[in-house]
C-alpha positions as CSV (number, residue, x, y, z in Angstrom):
1,M,0.4,26.2,26.9
2,P,3.0,24.0,29.0
3,K,1.1,22.5,31.9
4,I,2.7,22.4,35.2
5,V,2.1,20.9,38.0
6,V,3.6,22.1,41.4
7,Y,3.6,20.2,44.8
8,T,4.7,21.0,48.3
9,N,4.0,21.5,52.2
10,S,5.1,24.6,52.2
11,E,2.4,27.5,51.9
12,E,5.6,30.0,51.7
13,N,7.1,27.7,48.2
14,K,3.7,26.6,47.3
15,S,3.3,30.7,47.1
16,S,6.2,31.5,45.3
17,V,6.2,29.0,43.2
18,I,2.4,29.8,42.2
19,N,2.6,33.8,42.0
20,T,6.2,33.4,39.9
21,L,5.0,31.5,37.0
22,S,1.8,32.5,36.9
23,E,3.8,36.1,36.8
24,A,5.8,34.4,33.6
25,G,2.2,33.1,32.1
26,Y,2.9,29.7,32.4
27,Y,-0.3,27.6,33.2
28,T,-0.3,25.9,36.9
29,V,-2.0,23.4,38.6
30,L,-1.6,23.2,42.4
31,A,-2.0,19.2,43.5
32,N,-2.7,19.5,47.6
33,S,-1.5,15.7,48.2
34,I,0.7,13.2,46.6
35,E,-2.0,11.3,45.8
36,E,-3.6,14.6,43.9
37,M,-0.5,14.6,42.1
38,L,-0.2,11.1,41.1
39,N,-3.9,11.4,39.7
40,I,-3.4,14.7,37.8
41,I,-0.1,13.1,36.2
42,N,-2.0,9.7,35.5
43,S,-5.7,11.7,34.2
44,S,-4.4,14.3,32.1
45,G,-0.9,14.6,32.3
46,A,2.1,17.3,32.2
47,D,4.7,19.0,31.3
48,I,7.0,20.1,34.0
49,M,6.1,18.2,37.6
50,I,8.0,20.6,40.3
51,F,7.9,19.6,44.2
52,E,9.2,20.2,47.4
53,T,11.3,17.0,48.9
54,L,10.0,14.7,51.6
55,E,12.4,13.8,54.6
56,D,12.5,10.9,54.1
57,V,15.3,10.6,51.4
58,K,14.5,7.0,50.2
59,E,11.3,7.8,50.2
60,T,11.4,10.9,47.7
61,S,13.1,8.7,45.7
62,L,10.5,5.5,46.2
63,L,7.9,9.0,44.9
64,L,10.5,9.1,42.0
65,R,9.5,6.2,40.6
66,K,5.8,6.3,40.9
67,I,5.3,9.0,39.3
68,R,7.6,7.9,36.4
69,L,5.0,4.9,36.5
70,Q,2.4,7.4,35.7
71,D,3.3,9.4,33.5
72,Q,2.7,7.7,30.2
73,S,3.3,10.0,27.4
74,G,7.1,9.2,29.2
75,D,8.2,12.6,29.1
76,I,7.6,15.1,31.7
77,Q,10.3,16.8,33.4
78,I,10.9,16.5,37.5
79,I,11.9,19.8,39.2
80,L,13.1,19.2,43.1
81,L,13.0,21.9,45.2
82,T,15.7,20.6,47.9
83,P,16.7,22.0,50.9
84,P,19.9,24.4,51.3
85,M,22.3,21.8,53.0
86,G,22.6,18.0,52.4
87,D,22.2,15.4,49.8
88,A,21.1,17.8,47.4
89,E,22.4,16.1,44.3
90,N,21.7,12.2,45.2
91,I,18.1,12.9,45.7
92,A,18.0,14.6,42.8
93,S,19.5,12.5,40.7
94,N,16.7,10.6,39.3
95,A,14.9,14.4,38.2
96,D,15.9,16.4,35.6
97,G,16.3,19.2,37.4
98,Y,16.6,21.2,40.9
99,I,16.4,23.8,42.2
100,S,18.0,25.0,45.7
101,L,15.7,26.6,48.6
102,P,14.9,29.2,49.4
103,I,13.0,29.7,45.5
104,N,15.1,32.5,43.7
105,K,12.4,33.6,41.8
106,A,14.9,34.0,38.3
107,M,16.8,30.8,38.6
108,L,12.9,29.2,39.3
109,I,11.8,30.7,36.0
110,S,15.6,29.9,33.9
111,T,15.7,26.3,35.1
112,V,11.5,26.1,33.8
113,N,12.5,27.7,30.8
114,S,15.6,25.6,30.4
115,H,13.3,22.3,30.6
116,L,10.9,22.9,28.8
117,R,12.9,23.6,26.0
118,L,14.6,20.5,26.6
119,K,11.2,18.9,26.5
120,E,10.1,20.7,23.0
121,H,13.6,18.9,21.8
122,L,12.8,15.9,23.0
123,D,9.3,15.6,22.1
124,I,10.4,16.8,18.1
125,F,13.2,13.7,18.3
126,S,10.6,11.3,19.4
127,A,7.9,12.6,16.9
128,N,11.1,12.4,13.9
129,N,11.5,9.1,15.4
130,S,8.5,7.7,15.5
131,E,8.1,9.0,11.5
132,L,11.2,7.3,10.6
133,A,10.1,4.0,12.0
134,K,6.4,4.4,10.3
135,R,8.1,5.0,7.0
136,F,11.2,2.4,7.1
137,Y,7.9,-0.2,7.9
138,Q,5.5,1.0,5.3
139,L,8.8,0.6,2.2
140,K,9.3,-2.7,4.3
141,V,5.6,-3.0,3.1
142,L,6.0,-2.5,-0.3
143,Y,9.5,-4.2,-0.9
144,D,8.0,-7.5,0.7
145,T,4.8,-7.0,-1.2
146,N,6.8,-6.5,-4.0
147,S,8.3,-9.5,-3.4
148,N,5.7,-11.8,-3.1
149,L,3.7,-10.5,-6.0
150,A,6.5,-11.7,-8.2
151,G,6.1,-14.9,-7.4
152,T,3.6,-16.2,-8.0
153,L,0.8,-16.9,-11.2
154,D,-2.1,-17.5,-9.5
155,K,-5.2,-14.1,-9.2
156,K,-6.3,-15.1,-6.2
157,K,-2.9,-15.5,-4.1
158,L,-2.0,-12.4,-6.0
159,I,-5.1,-10.3,-4.6
160,N,-4.4,-11.9,-1.2
161,I,-0.8,-10.2,-1.2
162,M,-2.5,-7.0,-1.9
163,N,-4.7,-7.1,0.0
164,K,-2.3,-8.4,3.1
165,G,0.4,-5.5,1.8
166,L,-3.1,-2.6,2.1
167,R,-3.8,-4.2,6.0
168,Q,0.1,-3.7,6.9
169,S,0.6,-0.6,5.7
170,I,-2.7,1.1,6.3
171,S,-4.5,-1.0,9.2
172,Y,-7.9,-0.8,7.5
173,S,-11.0,-1.7,9.3
174,L,-12.6,-3.7,5.9
175,C,-11.2,-4.4,2.7
176,S,-13.4,-5.5,-0.1
177,T,-12.6,-6.8,-3.5
178,L,-14.0,-7.0,-7.1
179,V,-12.2,-9.5,-9.3
180,I,-13.8,-10.0,-12.9
181,N,-12.7,-12.9,-14.6
182,N,-15.4,-12.6,-17.2
183,E,-18.8,-12.5,-17.2
184,E,-19.6,-15.5,-16.0
185,D,-16.5,-15.4,-13.3
186,V,-16.9,-12.8,-11.5
187,S,-16.0,-12.5,-7.3
188,L,-15.8,-10.3,-4.4
189,I,-13.1,-11.0,-1.9
190,I,-13.7,-9.3,1.5
191,N,-11.4,-9.5,4.2
192,S,-12.7,-7.8,7.7
193,L,-11.3,-7.5,11.0
194,L,-15.0,-8.4,12.3
195,P,-17.5,-10.9,11.3
196,I,-19.6,-9.5,9.1
197,T,-23.8,-9.7,8.1
198,K,-25.4,-11.2,5.3
199,R,-27.0,-7.8,4.8
200,L,-23.8,-5.9,5.1
201,E,-22.3,-8.7,2.6
202,Q,-25.2,-8.0,-0.2
203,A,-24.6,-3.9,0.7
204,L,-20.5,-5.0,-0.8
205,K,-22.1,-6.5,-3.5
206,L,-24.2,-3.8,-4.4
207,R,-21.3,-1.2,-4.0
208,A,-18.7,-2.9,-5.8
209,I,-21.2,-2.8,-8.9
210,I,-22.3,0.3,-8.7
211,S,-18.8,1.6,-7.6
212,Y,-17.7,-1.0,-11.0
213,K,-20.2,0.6,-13.2
214,S,-19.5,4.6,-12.2
215,L,-15.6,4.2,-13.7
216,F,-17.1,4.0,-17.7
217,P,-20.2,4.8,-19.3
218,Q,-23.2,2.7,-18.9
219,D,-22.5,1.7,-23.0
220,K,-18.8,1.0,-22.5
221,L,-19.1,-1.3,-19.3
222,P,-15.7,-3.8,-20.3
223,F,-18.4,-6.7,-18.8
224,D,-22.2,-6.7,-17.9
225,I,-22.2,-8.2,-14.2
226,N,-24.8,-10.0,-12.6
227,I,-25.6,-8.9,-8.6
228,E,-26.7,-13.2,-8.7
229,K,-23.8,-14.6,-9.9
230,I,-21.0,-12.2,-8.2
231,K,-19.2,-15.1,-5.9
232,T,-18.0,-14.2,-2.1
233,F,-15.5,-15.4,0.0
234,V,-15.0,-13.3,3.5
235,Y,-12.2,-13.4,5.9
236,H,-12.4,-12.0,9.3
237,K,-9.5,-11.8,12.2
238,Q,-10.9,-11.2,15.1
239,S,-14.6,-12.8,16.5
240,E,-15.7,-10.4,20.0
241,E,-17.9,-8.5,18.2
242,I,-19.7,-7.7,14.4
243,Y,-19.8,-5.3,11.5
244,D,-23.1,-4.4,9.9
245,L,-24.4,-1.6,7.6
246,E,-22.4,0.9,9.8
247,V,-18.9,-0.5,7.7
248,M,-20.5,1.5,5.1
249,N,-20.5,5.0,7.0
250,F,-17.0,4.5,7.6
251,S,-14.2,6.6,6.0
252,N,-12.7,5.2,2.7
253,I,-10.7,5.2,-0.4
254,F,-11.5,3.7,-3.9
255,S,-9.5,2.6,-6.6
256,P,-9.9,0.5,-10.3
257,I,-7.5,-2.5,-10.3
258,A,-6.6,-2.1,-14.3
259,T,-3.2,-1.5,-16.6
260,S,-3.4,1.5,-19.7
261,D,-5.6,-1.7,-21.6
262,K,-7.3,-4.0,-18.6
263,F,-9.3,-4.1,-16.2
264,F,-9.1,-6.2,-13.9
265,G,-11.5,-5.2,-10.8
266,T,-11.9,-2.7,-8.3
267,V,-10.8,-2.8,-4.5
268,E,-11.7,-0.1,-1.3
269,I,-10.7,-0.5,1.8
270,M,-12.7,1.2,5.1
271,R,-11.8,2.2,8.6
272,D,-13.6,3.7,11.7
273,S,-10.8,6.4,11.7
274,K,-10.3,8.5,9.3
275,L,-7.8,7.7,6.2
276,S,-5.7,10.6,5.9
277,T,-3.8,11.9,2.4
278,E,-0.8,9.8,3.1
279,D,-2.8,6.9,3.6
280,M,-4.3,7.7,0.3
281,T,-1.2,7.8,-1.7
282,W,0.4,4.1,-0.1
283,F,-3.2,2.7,-0.8
284,Q,-2.8,3.8,-4.3
285,T,1.2,2.6,-3.9
286,V,-0.3,-0.3,-3.1
287,V,-2.4,-1.4,-5.6
288,S,-0.8,-0.1,-8.7
289,Q,2.1,-3.1,-7.9
290,V,-0.5,-5.8,-8.5
291,A,-2.0,-4.8,-11.8
292,L,1.5,-5.9,-14.1
293,P,1.1,-9.5,-12.2
294,L,-2.7,-9.8,-12.3
295,E,-1.4,-8.9,-16.6
296,S,1.0,-11.5,-16.0
297,A,-0.8,-14.3,-14.6
298,I,-3.8,-13.9,-16.7
299,L,-1.4,-14.1,-20.1
300,Y,-0.8,-16.8,-18.8
301,E,-3.8,-18.6,-17.8
302,E,-4.4,-18.1,-22.0
303,I,-1.3,-19.9,-22.8
304,Q,-2.5,-22.7,-20.7
305,E,-6.1,-22.8,-21.8
306,K,-4.3,-22.8,-25.4
307,N,-1.9,-25.2,-24.2
308,V,-4.7,-27.9,-23.6
309,K,-6.5,-27.0,-26.3
310,L,-3.2,-27.8,-28.7
311,E,-3.2,-31.4,-26.4
312,K,-6.7,-31.7,-27.5
313,L,-5.7,-31.1,-30.7
314,E,-3.5,-32.7,-31.3
315,K,-4.7,-36.0,-29.9
316,L,-7.5,-35.7,-32.4
317,K,-5.3,-35.3,-35.3
318,S,-3.6,-38.4,-33.6
319,E,-6.8,-40.2,-33.8
320,F,-7.6,-39.3,-37.3
321,V,-4.6,-40.4,-38.9
322,S,-4.8,-44.0,-37.1
323,I,-8.3,-43.9,-38.2
324,V,-7.7,-43.4,-41.6
325,S,-4.4,-45.3,-41.8
326,H,-7.0,-48.4,-40.6
327,E,-9.4,-47.9,-43.0
328,L,-7.0,-47.7,-46.0
329,R,-4.8,-50.5,-44.6
330,T,-8.5,-52.7,-44.4
331,P,-8.6,-52.8,-48.2
332,L,-5.5,-53.2,-49.8
333,T,-4.7,-56.2,-47.1
334,A,-8.4,-57.5,-49.1
335,I,-6.7,-56.8,-52.3
336,K,-3.5,-58.6,-51.6
337,N,-5.6,-61.5,-50.6
338,S,-7.6,-61.7,-53.7
């Protein structure tokens, strides 16, 4: 229900406004002083502010500015009750509307209805604008993430780019990423808003292994992971407080990092505020972007390893040919000289 705050020094005007609005079904709050009016606006806000102009025009203008400063939402509709004669339009220039005294009940209801409809449209416009700005920002984050992923074949950098994209689009409290190269090379990368305790670090390692094993039947695990062999890398943004085991109760989203035929690891984000369905969608979208670059990075590593092996074989071959050639040349030289 819309909230209307009313302030006037005139008992007659006060009674007329309150009774008229109450009869029309509106929720009204009466302020008995300017200070009380400002406190109401500052503490709980309002949809419409109705107050009678002060004798001094400058004081009225100053009060209007104070109301605007106190209005944290920035969308209170201010309606002035102005004297029948004088500088009403100039006084009301800093307000959203005015009603000339004495109060006409029909005019009061009509003016309030009009400003409530205007406020409703402004709220819808503001919400749509905010949602549009959020969508644009998330799309930009996704575009930047994809561009950065395409620019490297370093697996650690790829994971960091994914984590950055998740942080920018979802604003998590903590992100835990399990990266599995082989059974002897397993890493847990923890990106946290705050520093974490050692027991939370151990709990996250155990949680990552349990989450990983839950994805497969026990006899079909791609890798057998030993918790003692997991290398942990912890990064944090702020240092004012510290995270402990309470993080385990945060709202969370979990996903494997894999393509159709290869498994790379898992990622989980946690947040102290509720994660929405939209957050889950963006999470899956960002995580899915890293799978193909990771596969390319692993293939690149395999090619690099095979090149190193081929170079070693080529070197051994050259050394073997050189030795055989030398060994064959030595007896032939002795026969020639005999």
